[in-house]
C-alpha positions as CSV (number, residue, x, y, z in Angstrom):
1,M,120.1,115.3,125.0
2,Q,120.6,117.7,122.6
3,Q,117.7,120.6,122.1
4,A,116.4,120.4,119.2
5,R,117.1,123.4,117.4
6,S,114.2,126.9,117.6
7,Y,113.3,128.4,113.8
8,R,111.8,132.0,113.5
9,Y,109.9,131.2,110.6
10,Y,109.9,127.2,110.4
11,D,105.9,127.8,111.3
12,L,104.5,130.6,109.3
13,V,106.0,128.4,105.9
14,M,104.0,125.7,107.7
15,V,101.0,127.7,107.8
16,A,101.3,129.4,104.4
17,F,101.2,125.8,102.5
18,V,98.5,124.8,104.8
19,T,96.5,127.8,103.6
20,V,97.2,127.1,100.3
21,L,97.1,123.6,100.0
22,V,93.2,123.9,101.6
23,C,92.2,126.5,99.6
24,S,93.2,125.2,96.0
25,N,91.8,122.3,96.9
26,L,88.0,123.2,98.4
27,I,87.9,127.0,96.2
28,G,89.7,126.0,92.9
29,P,88.0,122.8,91.7
30,A,84.8,124.1,91.6
31,K,85.3,126.0,89.0
32,I,86.5,124.8,85.2
33,S,88.1,127.8,82.6
34,Q,88.8,128.7,79.2
35,I,90.8,130.7,78.1
36,S,92.6,131.8,74.1
37,L,96.1,132.4,73.7
38,P,98.2,133.3,70.9
39,I,99.9,130.2,69.1
40,V,98.8,128.1,72.1
41,G,95.0,128.1,71.4
42,T,92.3,127.4,73.8
43,L,93.1,125.8,77.2
44,T,91.0,124.6,79.1
45,F,91.3,123.7,83.1
46,G,90.4,123.7,86.7
47,A,90.8,126.9,88.1
48,G,92.8,125.0,91.4
49,V,95.6,124.1,89.0
50,L,97.2,127.6,89.5
51,F,97.5,127.4,92.6
52,F,98.0,123.7,93.9
53,P,101.1,124.3,92.3
54,I,102.6,126.8,95.2
55,S,102.6,124.1,97.4
56,F,104.8,122.2,95.7
57,I,107.1,125.4,96.0
58,F,106.3,125.9,99.3
59,G,107.9,122.0,99.7
60,D,110.7,123.0,97.9
61,I,111.7,125.7,100.2
62,L,111.1,123.5,103.6
63,T,113.1,120.9,102.5
64,E,116.1,122.7,101.0
65,V,116.2,124.7,103.7
66,Y,115.2,122.9,107.3
67,G,115.7,119.5,105.6
68,Y,113.5,116.1,104.3
69,A,112.3,115.5,108.2
70,K,110.9,119.7,108.9
71,S,109.5,119.1,105.3
72,R,107.7,115.7,106.5
73,R,106.0,117.1,109.4
74,V,104.8,120.2,107.2
75,I,103.3,118.0,104.7
76,W,101.4,116.0,107.9
77,A,100.4,118.9,108.6
78,G,98.5,119.9,105.4
79,F,97.7,115.9,105.4
80,A,95.5,117.0,107.8
81,G,93.8,120.4,107.1
82,L,92.7,118.8,104.1
83,A,91.2,115.6,105.9
84,F,89.4,118.0,108.0
85,A,88.6,120.4,105.1
86,S,86.8,117.7,103.0
87,V,84.9,115.9,105.8
88,M,83.3,119.3,107.2
89,A,82.1,120.0,103.4
90,W,81.0,116.9,103.2
91,M,78.8,117.2,106.7
92,I,77.8,120.7,106.1
93,V,76.7,120.2,102.7
94,A,75.0,117.3,103.8
95,L,72.8,119.4,106.5
96,P,69.2,119.4,105.2
97,P,68.7,122.8,104.5
98,A,66.2,125.7,106.3
99,P,63.1,125.9,104.0
100,F,63.7,129.5,103.7
101,W,67.3,129.1,102.5
102,Q,67.6,128.7,98.4
103,N,71.5,128.1,97.7
104,Q,71.6,124.5,98.7
105,D,72.5,123.3,94.7
106,A,75.0,126.4,94.3
107,Y,76.3,125.7,97.7
108,E,76.9,121.3,96.5
109,I,78.3,122.6,93.2
110,A,81.1,124.6,94.5
111,F,81.9,122.3,97.8
112,G,80.4,118.9,97.5
113,S,82.7,117.0,95.8
114,A,82.4,113.3,95.9
115,W,84.0,110.8,98.5
116,R,85.8,109.9,95.5
117,I,87.6,112.7,94.7
118,S,88.5,113.9,98.1
119,L,89.6,110.5,98.7
120,A,91.8,111.2,95.7
121,S,92.8,114.2,96.5
122,L,94.5,113.4,99.9
123,V,96.2,109.8,98.4
124,A,97.9,112.0,95.5
125,F,99.0,115.3,97.5
126,A,100.5,112.7,100.5
127,A,102.5,111.3,97.7
128,G,103.2,113.6,95.6
129,E,104.8,116.1,98.4
130,F,106.9,112.8,99.8
131,V,108.2,111.6,96.3
132,N,108.7,116.2,95.7
133,S,110.3,116.3,99.3
134,F,112.6,113.2,98.9
135,V,113.9,113.8,95.2
136,L,115.1,117.3,96.4
137,A,116.6,116.3,99.2
138,K,118.8,113.5,97.3
139,M,119.4,115.7,94.6
140,K,120.7,118.1,96.5
141,I,124.0,116.3,98.0
142,W,124.1,115.1,94.5
143,T,124.9,118.2,93.2
144,N,126.4,119.6,96.3
145,G,123.9,122.4,97.4
146,R,124.7,124.1,93.6
147,W,122.0,124.8,90.9
148,L,118.8,125.4,92.7
149,W,116.9,125.2,90.1
150,T,117.5,122.1,89.1
151,R,116.1,120.5,92.1
152,T,113.3,122.6,92.3
153,I,112.1,122.0,88.8
154,G,113.5,118.4,88.9
155,S,111.5,117.5,91.7
156,T,108.4,119.3,91.1
157,I,108.7,117.3,88.3
158,F,108.8,113.6,90.1
159,G,106.1,115.0,92.1
160,E,103.8,116.5,90.4
161,A,103.7,113.4,87.8
162,V,103.1,111.1,90.9
163,D,100.6,113.7,91.8
164,S,98.1,113.8,88.4
165,I,99.0,109.4,87.9
166,L,97.3,109.1,90.6
167,F,94.6,111.7,91.5
168,Y,92.6,111.7,87.8
169,P,92.2,107.5,87.2
170,L,91.6,107.1,91.1
171,A,89.0,110.3,91.1
172,F,87.0,110.3,87.4
173,Y,87.7,107.5,85.9
174,N,84.7,105.2,84.9
175,T,82.6,108.1,86.7
176,G,81.8,109.4,83.0
177,I,82.6,112.8,84.4
178,I,86.2,112.5,82.0
179,P,85.7,110.4,78.9
180,N,87.8,107.9,80.3
181,D,89.6,107.7,76.5
182,K,90.7,111.6,77.2
183,L,91.8,110.9,80.9
184,W,95.4,110.6,80.4
185,L,95.3,114.2,77.9
186,V,94.5,115.7,80.9
187,V,97.0,114.1,83.3
188,V,99.9,115.0,80.8
189,A,97.5,119.1,80.3
190,Q,97.4,119.2,84.0
191,F,100.7,118.0,84.6
192,V,102.0,120.2,82.4
193,A,100.6,123.2,83.6
194,K,101.9,122.6,87.1
195,V,105.7,122.3,86.2
196,A,105.3,125.7,84.5
197,V,104.1,126.9,87.6
198,E,107.1,126.3,89.6
199,V,109.5,126.7,86.2
200,V,107.8,131.0,86.7
201,L,107.8,131.1,89.8
202,T,111.3,129.8,90.2
203,P,113.1,133.6,90.6
204,V,110.4,134.2,94.0
205,T,111.5,130.7,95.1
206,Y,115.4,132.2,95.1
207,K,114.5,135.0,96.6
208,I,112.4,133.2,99.8
209,V,115.3,130.4,99.9
210,A,118.4,133.3,100.3
211,F,116.2,135.3,102.9
212,L,115.5,132.2,104.7
213,K,118.6,130.9,104.9
214,K,119.8,133.9,106.2
215,A,117.2,134.3,108.7
216,E,117.8,130.9,110.2
217,N,121.4,130.7,109.8
218,E,120.0,127.1,108.2
219,D,120.7,125.2,105.3
220,Y,120.4,121.6,105.5
221,Y,121.9,118.6,104.2
222,D,119.9,115.4,104.4
223,T,123.2,113.1,104.5
224,D,122.0,111.2,107.1
225,T,118.2,111.3,107.5
226,N,115.4,108.4,107.7
227,F,113.2,109.3,104.5
228,N,110.4,107.2,106.1
229,P,107.3,109.1,105.7
230,F,105.8,108.0,108.5
231,N,108.2,108.8,110.9
232,L,107.8,112.0,112.7
233,K,110.4,112.7,114.5
234,S,112.4,115.6,113.2
């Protein structure tokens, strides 16, 4: 039996991916920001939107360098980490506070996401990341490994579209938090913002991919890959 390859940086990229994912979902959503820009005007957004797209960038890097199967394992690791963080936050918020501790209300605002929002986040993340990884792997074959920017941005467009289309309706439809008639405006705005982050950080993606390919002596093509997201074999 052929021995699995050992990589120097794969585990570090996995840790970075899971860290960004958990932090952007646990810390970011509690704050709504508003900034005014020339020409564009006033933008209102959840602060997490600035950092969540970085998880898609890590997904691009993983698939581009190590292949879909390695990326699939990292996506499931991220899913497990996000699920644990959601359950932990729910349990800690639900614990009765000590009579002298006066910060329960603030704690609930910061970490008390409803079960519906947490579940929507998990579903949207998994679906979006797998679509992102699948599209990038296929585009790499179609382009013979050329034009990296086309597949990092192209896969992000598909992945973030799936993530946004699933998350906001699942989390907020008929809740009154976001009016139903404004829901798709929010979906489009968040989608555009997330893709914009990918575009802006494309030069950084190029540098990391080039470094890893050289350091790992790996540039994987998914020509014979089983793309079943539930197959954990790498």
